[in-house]
PLY file of the C-alpha trace (Angstrom):
ply
format ascii 1.0
element vertex 344
property float x
property float y
property float z
element edge 343
property int vertex1
property int vertex2
end_header
19.63 9.28 -21.56
21.67 8.96 -18.41
22.41 5.32 -17.03
20.15 6.14 -14.02
17.36 7.85 -16.11
17.39 4.42 -18.22
17.34 2.60 -15.07
14.41 4.43 -13.96
12.43 3.90 -17.04
13.10 0.31 -16.92
12.06 -0.12 -13.50
9.05 2.10 -13.23
7.38 -0.88 -15.52
5.90 -3.96 -13.64
8.44 -6.64 -13.13
8.36 -9.84 -15.35
6.03 -11.91 -13.08
3.52 -8.95 -13.04
3.30 -8.34 -17.02
1.52 -10.69 -19.00
0.98 -11.06 -22.64
-1.34 -8.00 -24.25
-4.49 -10.20 -24.77
-4.38 -11.30 -21.09
-3.74 -8.03 -19.69
-6.78 -6.62 -20.79
-8.83 -8.20 -18.11
-10.39 -4.74 -16.83
-11.46 -3.80 -20.48
-14.91 -2.24 -20.01
-14.73 -2.14 -16.40
-15.03 0.76 -14.39
-13.25 1.13 -11.02
-12.20 3.84 -8.28
-9.35 4.34 -6.47
-9.52 6.57 -3.68
-6.07 8.65 -2.19
-4.72 7.79 -5.72
-1.78 10.32 -5.42
-0.44 7.94 -2.50
2.65 5.27 -3.12
0.76 2.32 -3.10
-2.64 3.56 -4.72
-0.42 4.81 -7.88
1.03 1.54 -8.77
-2.71 0.25 -8.28
-3.89 2.97 -10.92
-0.75 2.22 -13.46
-1.58 -1.44 -13.21
-4.90 -1.23 -13.62
-4.80 1.13 -16.93
-2.42 -1.69 -18.07
-5.02 -4.25 -17.53
-7.59 -2.52 -19.43
-9.87 -0.63 -16.94
-11.27 2.80 -16.73
-10.03 4.79 -13.76
-12.01 7.14 -11.65
-9.20 8.31 -8.76
-9.75 10.51 -5.96
-7.47 12.86 -4.90
-7.75 15.91 -2.22
-6.92 18.36 -4.94
-7.18 17.44 -8.72
-5.59 20.56 -9.72
-2.33 20.02 -7.59
-0.05 19.16 -10.58
2.66 18.20 -7.84
0.59 15.76 -6.58
-1.21 14.31 -9.83
1.23 14.97 -12.57
2.48 11.30 -12.32
-0.85 10.09 -12.36
-1.78 11.97 -15.55
1.34 10.69 -17.51
0.79 6.91 -16.78
-0.03 4.76 -19.90
-3.42 4.80 -21.09
-4.28 7.60 -18.42
-5.38 10.39 -21.35
-7.96 7.71 -22.27
-9.17 5.83 -19.30
-8.37 8.07 -16.37
-10.52 10.94 -14.70
-9.36 12.74 -11.57
-12.49 13.48 -8.83
-12.00 15.97 -5.96
-12.71 13.94 -2.28
-12.62 14.49 1.30
-12.44 11.74 3.89
-14.18 14.00 6.36
-17.19 14.87 4.15
-19.87 12.76 3.67
-21.17 11.89 0.14
-17.54 13.36 -0.82
-17.02 10.05 -3.09
-20.71 9.93 -4.38
-19.63 11.35 -7.93
-16.48 9.06 -8.16
-18.05 6.03 -7.42
-21.23 6.10 -9.06
-21.56 3.74 -11.98
-18.42 1.65 -10.93
-17.83 -1.82 -10.77
-15.32 -1.87 -7.56
-13.72 0.62 -5.13
-10.07 0.18 -4.22
-10.19 2.44 -0.89
-6.53 3.16 -0.15
-6.83 6.69 1.37
-5.70 7.00 4.94
-3.38 9.21 7.11
0.08 7.51 7.62
1.47 9.44 10.41
3.49 8.47 13.78
4.32 11.67 15.24
0.76 13.65 16.11
-0.14 16.26 18.51
-4.07 15.14 17.92
-4.26 11.50 17.19
-8.43 11.87 17.36
-8.57 14.34 14.54
-5.48 13.73 12.68
-5.36 9.66 12.28
-8.61 8.13 14.16
-11.39 10.11 12.81
-10.19 10.25 9.07
-9.27 6.42 9.13
-12.87 5.43 10.56
-15.05 8.02 8.96
-13.10 8.29 5.81
-13.49 4.58 5.37
-17.11 4.52 6.19
-18.14 7.36 3.98
-16.63 5.71 1.04
-18.55 2.23 2.56
-21.81 4.38 2.62
-21.39 5.60 -0.60
-20.73 2.10 -2.29
-23.75 0.60 -0.36
-26.21 2.47 -2.15
-24.51 2.44 -5.46
-25.69 -0.88 -6.64
-23.05 -1.40 -9.48
-20.37 -2.02 -6.93
-19.55 -5.35 -7.09
-16.60 -5.39 -4.62
-14.59 -3.18 -2.06
-10.86 -3.83 -1.85
-9.66 -2.14 1.48
-5.83 -1.16 2.19
-5.39 -2.04 5.72
-1.88 -2.61 7.53
0.08 -5.50 9.24
-0.55 -2.95 12.08
-3.68 -4.38 12.49
-2.59 -8.17 12.60
0.60 -7.85 15.36
2.13 -10.00 17.74
4.04 -9.74 20.47
5.32 -13.56 20.28
8.06 -14.52 18.22
6.62 -17.78 18.44
3.59 -17.20 17.21
2.69 -18.06 13.31
1.01 -14.90 12.07
-1.80 -15.54 9.68
-5.28 -13.79 8.83
-6.80 -15.16 11.97
-4.47 -13.11 13.90
-5.63 -9.46 15.39
-3.57 -6.70 17.02
-5.08 -5.50 20.34
-6.58 -2.38 20.16
-6.62 -1.72 23.90
-3.04 -2.09 24.04
-2.21 0.20 21.23
-4.50 2.47 22.94
-2.78 2.16 25.94
0.61 2.61 24.64
-0.37 5.35 22.40
0.64 3.71 19.11
-1.89 5.84 17.22
-1.45 4.60 13.69
-1.77 1.01 14.51
-4.91 1.84 16.67
-6.21 3.85 13.78
-5.78 0.90 11.37
-7.21 -1.68 13.75
-10.26 0.48 14.79
-10.70 1.68 10.74
-10.79 -2.32 9.67
-13.14 -3.46 12.29
-15.51 -0.54 11.42
-15.00 -1.45 7.88
-15.90 -5.18 8.43
-19.16 -4.46 10.55
-20.41 -1.99 8.06
-19.86 -4.33 5.14
-21.43 -7.15 7.01
-24.66 -5.20 7.69
-25.09 -3.82 4.46
-24.16 -6.74 2.41
-21.00 -5.05 0.71
-18.46 -7.87 -0.44
-15.41 -6.45 1.16
-11.91 -7.89 0.86
-8.92 -6.21 3.40
-5.42 -6.20 2.25
-2.94 -5.98 5.07
0.45 -4.95 3.78
3.73 -4.78 5.67
6.46 -2.12 5.05
6.02 -1.57 1.14
9.24 -0.35 -0.71
9.90 -0.59 -4.07
10.19 2.25 -7.01
8.55 5.78 -6.36
5.97 6.81 -8.84
4.89 10.01 -6.94
6.92 12.75 -6.30
6.98 12.66 -2.86
8.92 10.25 -0.03
6.33 8.37 1.67
6.83 6.96 5.13
7.78 3.32 4.34
10.48 3.88 1.52
11.26 6.80 3.94
12.43 3.81 6.42
14.88 2.68 3.63
16.52 5.94 3.42
17.01 6.04 7.50
18.79 2.71 7.19
21.05 4.31 4.74
21.68 7.46 6.77
22.33 5.04 10.04
19.32 5.47 11.73
17.17 2.51 13.08
13.32 2.69 13.60
11.23 2.06 16.81
10.49 -1.75 16.99
12.35 -2.97 13.73
11.42 -6.38 15.41
8.13 -5.88 13.55
9.05 -4.81 10.23
8.62 -6.98 7.45
8.78 -6.03 3.83
6.93 -6.63 0.39
7.20 -4.92 -2.70
4.72 -2.07 -3.85
4.18 -4.22 -7.30
3.46 -7.12 -5.68
1.11 -5.38 -3.30
-0.68 -3.51 -5.98
-1.35 -6.33 -8.13
-2.54 -8.30 -4.84
-4.92 -5.66 -4.61
-6.12 -6.03 -8.15
-6.38 -9.87 -8.19
-8.15 -9.34 -4.69
-10.70 -7.62 -7.04
-10.65 -9.90 -10.03
-10.53 -13.63 -8.45
-14.46 -14.41 -7.50
-13.10 -16.60 -4.62
-11.25 -14.07 -2.85
-12.26 -12.87 0.52
-11.54 -11.74 4.07
-8.02 -10.41 4.66
-4.81 -11.30 3.04
-1.42 -10.40 4.75
0.92 -9.23 2.56
4.53 -9.69 3.41
7.84 -11.41 2.38
7.95 -13.75 5.41
11.57 -14.61 5.33
12.88 -11.01 5.18
13.82 -9.07 8.26
15.01 -5.72 9.08
18.52 -6.79 9.72
18.36 -8.52 6.11
17.37 -5.15 4.42
20.16 -3.43 6.02
23.01 -6.10 5.33
21.47 -5.61 1.37
21.56 -2.09 1.50
25.17 -2.15 2.44
26.05 -4.96 -0.29
24.25 -2.84 -3.09
24.73 0.92 -1.82
28.06 0.81 0.15
29.11 4.25 -1.33
25.44 5.82 0.04
25.45 3.97 3.38
26.20 5.60 6.83
27.83 2.91 9.21
26.16 2.87 12.84
27.55 0.00 14.75
25.74 0.49 17.98
22.25 0.84 16.07
22.95 -2.73 14.52
22.48 -4.37 17.59
19.00 -3.29 17.77
18.48 -5.62 14.63
19.82 -9.00 15.96
16.57 -10.20 17.01
14.91 -12.88 15.32
11.38 -11.76 13.84
8.09 -13.21 14.29
6.93 -15.92 11.81
4.23 -15.21 9.28
2.00 -17.67 6.88
1.56 -16.01 3.65
-0.29 -19.49 2.18
-3.54 -17.27 1.43
-1.71 -14.27 -0.68
0.05 -17.12 -2.82
-3.27 -18.12 -3.27
-3.98 -15.41 -5.57
-1.35 -16.71 -8.11
1.38 -13.77 -7.17
5.11 -14.64 -7.07
7.22 -12.03 -4.87
9.82 -9.79 -6.11
12.91 -10.63 -4.87
13.92 -8.29 -2.15
17.40 -7.57 -3.74
15.32 -6.25 -6.50
12.94 -4.45 -4.38
15.74 -2.34 -2.75
17.93 -1.77 -5.91
14.82 -0.10 -7.60
13.83 1.50 -4.71
17.12 3.57 -4.44
17.67 3.97 -8.17
14.09 5.50 -8.57
14.75 7.54 -5.11
17.94 9.05 -7.17
15.89 9.73 -10.39
13.47 11.62 -8.21
16.17 13.76 -6.12
14.22 11.93 -2.99
17.56 10.69 -1.27
18.15 12.84 1.63
0 1
1 2
2 3
3 4
4 5
5 6
6 7
7 8
8 9
9 10
10 11
11 12
12 13
13 14
14 15
15 16
16 17
17 18
18 19
19 20
20 21
21 22
22 23
23 24
24 25
25 26
26 27
27 28
28 29
29 30
30 31
31 32
32 33
33 34
34 35
35 36
36 37
37 38
38 39
39 40
40 41
41 42
42 43
43 44
44 45
45 46
46 47
47 48
48 49
49 50
50 51
51 52
52 53
53 54
54 55
55 56
56 57
57 58
58 59
59 60
60 61
61 62
62 63
63 64
64 65
65 66
66 67
67 68
68 69
69 70
70 71
71 72
72 73
73 74
74 75
75 76
76 77
77 78
78 79
79 80
80 81
81 82
82 83
83 84
84 85
85 86
86 87
87 88
88 89
89 90
90 91
91 92
92 93
93 94
94 95
95 96
96 97
97 98
98 99
99 100
100 101
101 102
102 103
103 104
104 105
105 106
106 107
107 108
108 109
109 110
110 111
111 112
112 113
113 114
114 115
115 116
116 117
117 118
118 119
119 120
120 121
121 122
122 123
123 124
124 125
125 126
126 127
127 128
128 129
129 130
130 131
131 132
132 133
133 134
134 135
135 136
136 137
137 138
138 139
139 140
140 141
141 142
142 143
143 144
144 145
145 146
146 147
147 148
148 149
149 150
150 151
151 152
152 153
153 154
154 155
155 156
156 157
157 158
158 159
159 160
160 161
161 162
162 163
163 164
164 165
165 166
166 167
167 168
168 169
169 170
170 171
171 172
172 173
173 174
174 175
175 176
176 177
177 178
178 179
179 180
180 181
181 182
182 183
183 184
184 185
185 186
186 187
187 188
188 189
189 190
190 191
191 192
192 193
193 194
194 195
195 196
196 197
197 198
198 199
199 200
200 201
201 202
202 203
203 204
204 205
205 206
206 207
207 208
208 209
209 210
210 211
211 212
212 213
213 214
214 215
215 216
216 217
217 218
218 219
219 220
220 221
221 222
222 223
223 224
224 225
225 226
226 227
227 228
228 229
229 230
230 231
231 232
232 233
233 234
234 235
235 236
236 237
237 238
238 239
239 240
240 241
241 242
242 243
243 244
244 245
245 246
246 247
247 248
248 249
249 250
250 251
251 252
252 253
253 254
254 255
255 256
256 257
257 258
258 259
259 260
260 261
261 262
262 263
263 264
264 265
265 266
266 267
267 268
268 269
269 270
270 271
271 272
272 273
273 274
274 275
275 276
276 277
277 278
278 279
279 280
280 281
281 282
282 283
283 284
284 285
285 286
286 287
287 288
288 289
289 290
290 291
291 292
292 293
293 294
294 295
295 296
296 297
297 298
298 299
299 300
300 301
301 302
302 303
303 304
304 305
305 306
306 307
307 308
308 309
309 310
310 311
311 312
312 313
313 314
314 315
315 316
316 317
317 318
318 319
319 320
320 321
321 322
322 323
323 324
324 325
325 326
326 327
327 328
328 329
329 330
330 331
331 332
332 333
333 334
334 335
335 336
336 337
337 338
338 339
339 340
340 341
341 342
342 343
């Protein structure tokens, strides 16, 4: 076994603060949950941790027969006994009925992550809003569902004032995003608003998770957007609006989703970001950890010199989760990308 492969095998396991004694890990024994968009980056880790905690998981994907996108799920520990794949389409009403029937809870992660679109209504807004409502409509008529955990984004909690401390009471301005043609942010805002409204009107216990830019080891064989940001930084490319980027480990985000389902008092929104890490910190650490892989772009570095806005994560910490050190997150990200041949 090569050193890289050995490292990847080690990091593809949850970090020490997530691993518990086996007896305590089986908190989901006897419970059935559904994870939508299960082949995605965050969702794959949610499925992994759910299986480790003893849950039976019903995972929806667009095509269960597409082994390129589902093989990593079927190879997870516990998958052969407690994981079943279901075909579902965000735009097809009733498409999630079979997967959700009899479930105790639902983790709705499925939503497009696109930043260059030609038809934002069709490519982003409709799947985000209508897809979320389709899932919630099924939950509303499924009496066994006790709680729904929705994956939103800090794109719906944005701020333009570096002096404002962002917490769960802060909401992004959808009309401004519409005017600025920030379609992804707009889709997340209106989808979250529609979900909260529908849940309130239909008596659904809904908890919303708002992660920032998620990094950490990848399980899926395709490079996703948030980890792609790290690859771009290594290649000397700096994302637009780097001032707004805040980071968090995918394993922490996934555990937070599960805790939001398990902890009876969990409610409302949860901002999931490391409050002390900015894009400039990430750039500096990448060059310290992997200097041989990083390009130098002195002109672009000036774009990272601004101070980022402040974030309050007291509510996140109330779930009993510790942040994975960002240095570990970055190291694990790059090692997994090497093993998956996703460094481009």
